[in-house]
N, C-alpha and C positions, 0 to 999 in steps of 0.2 A: 856473803849473802846469797850469791848466785849458786854456790855449791850446796847450800842448805836447801834451796828450792829444787835443785836437781835431785838431791837425795830424797826429798819429800815426794817428788813425782815418782821416783823409783819405788819408794815404799808404798805409794798408792797403787802402783801396778802390781806389786806383790800382794797387797790386800785384795785387789780385784781378782787376781788369779786364785787365791785361796777361796774367795767367795764363789767363783765359778765351780771349783771343785766341790764346794759345799752344796751348791744347787744340784749338781749331779748326784752326789751321795744321798742327800736328803730326799730327792725325787725318787731314787731307787728304794729307799727305806719306806717312803710313802706308798709306793706300789706294792711292796712286800707286805706292808701292814694291811692294806686293803685286801690282798689275797688271803692273808691270815685271818682276817675278820670273816671271810666267807667259808672258812674250813669247817665251821660248826653248823652250817645251814642244813636244812632237811634235804635239799637237792644234792649236796655233796655226800651226805650220809647215805642217801638212796643209791647214788651212783657207785660209791665205793663199797657198800655193804656186801654185795655178792662176792667181790674179789677178796675182801678182808676175811669174810667168814670161811672161805675155802682155805686161806692161808693160816687161819687161826689167830690173826692179829687184830681182830675187831675191837676187843676190849682195850688193848694197848693204844690203838688209834683214837678211840673215843676218850680215853683218859688223857692222852696227850693234848688233844684239842678241846678239852672240856671248857676252858675259859678263853678260847681263841677269839671269839667275837668281841668281848669286852677289851681284851688286851690289844687286839688289832685296831679297834676304834680309838682307844686312848693314845696309842703310839702314832696313829695316823694324824690325829689332831696335834700332837707334840711335834711331829715331823713338819707339818704345815707351819707351826709356830717357828720351828728352826729355819725354814725357808724364809719366812717373814723377817727373822732376825738377820739372815744373810743378805736379804735385799737392803735392809737398813745399813748394814756394814758396807755393802757395795757402794752406797751413797755416802760413806764415811761418817756415819752416825754412831756414836759410842753406845747408845741405847740398844742397838742391834746386837752388840756383844753380850749384853746382859740377858737379852731375850734368848739368844742362841745358846748361851751357857746354861740357862735355866732349863730350856727344852731338852738339851742333850743329857743333862744330869738327871732330869725327871724320867727320861726314856730308860735309863739304867735301872730305875727302881720299880717300874710298872710291873714287869713279869714276876719278880720275886715277891712283891707285895700281894698281887692277886693270886698267884699259885701257892703262896705260903712257903716257898723254898727260898732260903737266903743264901744262895751260892752265886758267887761272881767268878767269872773267869778274868784273867788279867788283861786279855786283849782289848775287850770293849771299853772298860774304864780307862785303860792306858791310852787308847786312841782319843777318847773324849778329852782327857787331860792334855794330851799333846796338841790337839786342834785349838782348844780354848786358850792354851798358853801361847801358841803361835799368834792367834788373833790379838791377845792382850799385849804381847811384845810389839807387834806391828803398830797397834794403836798408841802404845806408849812412845815408841820412836817417832811416830808422825807428830804427836802432840809436842814432844820435846823439840823436834826440828822446827815446827811452826813457831814455838815460843822464841827460839833463837833467831828466826828470820825477822821477827818483829822488833 
């Protein structure tokens, strides 16, 4: 029984470490999304227009960031939801896993749906699947060890 409690405490430390890494990653994503949402503002366009027109890249720039504001805002909200899920998981609440998984999977689909291009690269979905799977395995092991301890 004592071994089971020791293993559970080790698993909780692993869970907390994963959550701290998620806080850092989601906070960086949140900041990038806020920056992205500002890329289509009149201030940015006025600032970059002279430089872009000289280089001949103005049309490509405006086309690239055509939906930047809406994509940035939606992804920022989902990143905040992801952080909320990580906070719940940090407190060993299983609902946090579901919120985190929903937010991360939804982030994958925001840009393709709004831009109308359905192209995925392997890296981003692969990382989402990896992290959600790691959390799910840790929660499964914790619940299994706690059942054995009772």
